[in-house]
N, C-alpha and C positions, 0 to 999 in steps of 0.2 A: 557746845554740847556737841558729837558728831550725832549724827542725824542717822540712827540705827534703822535698821531694815530687816523687817521676816519676809523674806522674797521666796521662801520654798526649796525644795529641792531641784525640781523639774526645771532645768536649764526654758523651757520654751513660760513656764509660769513666773521665771522670774523677771526673763525680756517682758512678758506684756503687763507684769506687774510695777515695773521700772518704767517702761515707757509712758506709762499711764499716769504714772507721779509726776512725770517731767512735763506731762501735757495742763497737767492739772495745777502747775507751778509749785509744786509741793519740793520741788528738786530741783535749781538750779547754778549746780557749781560740782564739779566731781573733784576728789582729791586721790594722791598718791603717798599712801600710809607711808612707806620707808624712808621717803625723803619730805614728808608733810607740806608738799607742795598741793595749792589747788587752783584752779580752773575752771573755765568755761568746758561746757559741757563739748564742744563740736573742735576742742585742739588738738592740734596735731599730732603735739608733744604728748598727750595724754593717750590716743587712739592705740597705742600698739601694748597698752602695759595691764597685766595679766588682771583677770574677776580678784582674782583673790587680794590683790593690792590695790584696789578701788576703795573710797569711801563716797559719801556723794554728802552735800549741804544744800539746806536751804536758803540760805544767805551767806554774803562774807563774813557779817559778823560772829554767824556760828564759826564758819573755818578760823575766822581768829583765833576766837576764845578757844578755839581747841589746840591750839599752837600753830598752825599750819600758813603757810607763807603763800601771798600769791606766783601766779607762775611768771618768768622775767619775758614767756612767747604769747600768750594771746591775752596779757592784761601787765602792759608793761607799765604804764603808770602806775599802776597799783602797786607793782615790782618798786618803781623807784620810789616812790614815798616809800616802802617797806623797809627798803635797803640805805635809804639816808639814815630811817631812826636804829638802825642794828649797825 
């Protein structure tokens, strides 16, 4: 299940709530909706994506259950395992 967030409509409010969830460990991974890829929050591949294409996960299990695959850039080993199974 994707970690659904109600962050509000104000960009500053959304940013504060998101950072709070990251600091407390409730969000550990980010995903790209269009290609169903998840990766680390600091991955350079994901930094340029539009906000409306982002999703967040509490852990790898949640991302995999939602049908997302690991990022080949920042989660190289997890990607290799995933790729060999598909």
